[in-house]
C-alpha positions as CSV (number, residue, x, y, z in Angstrom):
1,M,102.2,101.9,96.7
2,G,106.1,101.0,96.6
3,D,108.8,103.7,96.0
4,A,107.2,104.8,92.4
5,A,104.3,107.1,93.5
6,L,104.4,110.6,92.9
7,L,102.8,113.2,95.5
8,T,102.1,116.3,94.8
9,A,101.5,118.9,97.7
10,I,102.3,122.1,99.2
11,L,105.2,121.9,101.9
12,V,103.9,123.6,105.3
13,L,105.9,123.9,108.4
14,D,103.6,123.7,111.2
15,R,104.9,124.2,115.1
16,G,108.8,122.6,113.8
17,C,107.3,120.0,111.8
18,L,107.5,119.9,108.0
19,Y,104.6,118.5,106.3
20,A,103.3,117.6,102.7
21,D,99.6,118.6,102.4
22,S,98.1,116.9,99.3
23,E,94.2,116.6,98.6
24,G,93.2,117.4,102.2
25,R,95.5,114.9,103.5
26,R,98.6,115.8,105.6
27,W,101.7,113.6,104.9
28,L,104.9,113.5,106.9
29,P,107.6,113.4,104.4
30,V,110.6,111.5,105.7
31,F,114.0,112.5,103.8
32,P,116.9,110.2,103.3
33,A,119.7,111.8,105.8
34,A,122.5,111.4,103.1
35,G,122.0,114.2,100.5
36,T,119.8,116.5,102.1
37,E,119.7,119.7,103.5
38,W,117.3,121.9,105.6
39,D,117.8,125.6,105.6
40,A,115.7,126.9,108.4
41,A,116.4,130.7,107.4
42,A,115.3,130.5,103.9
43,R,112.5,127.8,104.5
44,T,113.8,125.4,101.9
45,L,115.0,121.8,101.7
46,T,117.5,120.6,99.2
47,M,117.7,116.6,98.3
48,D,120.6,115.9,95.8
49,G,120.6,119.2,94.6
50,R,116.7,120.0,94.0
51,T,115.2,122.6,96.3
52,A,111.9,122.7,97.7
53,V,110.3,125.9,99.3
54,V,108.1,126.1,102.4
55,G,104.5,127.2,100.9
56,K,105.3,126.1,97.5
57,T,104.1,123.2,95.4
58,V,106.2,120.0,95.3
59,E,106.5,116.6,93.8
60,L,107.9,113.9,96.3
61,G,108.6,110.6,94.5
62,G,108.4,107.8,97.1
63,G,105.9,105.9,98.9
64,T,103.6,105.4,101.8
65,A,105.7,104.0,105.0
66,R,105.1,102.7,108.4
67,A,105.6,105.6,111.4
68,D,108.6,103.4,112.7
69,V,110.9,104.4,109.9
70,I,111.4,107.5,111.3
71,T,114.2,108.6,113.1
72,S,114.8,112.1,113.4
73,A,111.4,113.7,113.5
74,P,110.5,116.3,116.3
75,E,108.5,115.1,119.0
76,G,104.8,116.2,118.7
77,C,104.8,115.5,114.8
78,D,101.7,113.8,113.4
79,R,103.1,110.5,112.3
80,S,99.5,108.7,111.2
81,Q,100.4,109.4,107.6
82,V,104.5,109.0,106.6
83,W,105.6,109.3,102.9
84,L,109.0,107.9,102.5
85,V,110.7,110.5,100.2
86,V,113.4,109.2,97.2
87,S,113.1,112.2,95.0
88,V,112.2,116.1,95.0
89,G,111.0,117.7,91.8
90,S,108.9,120.8,91.2
């Protein structure tokens, strides 16, 4: 798909893993370290000044990626479908 695709999904937090659920598929979104912040108390993720909330619909610009691009996901997260995020919208 390249990095110009758009995934419209609901953010889900499941056993310490953040997923993007879309049309019956669960993706493990991978965000760039620079410019991305996770607020566990508020259950929000902010990337480049745009905030996404767990349980709400979000648009993730990016594309599919191999699981070996992940360096910081918690152990036990399902890495079978990875979405490399380049932008966040709502």
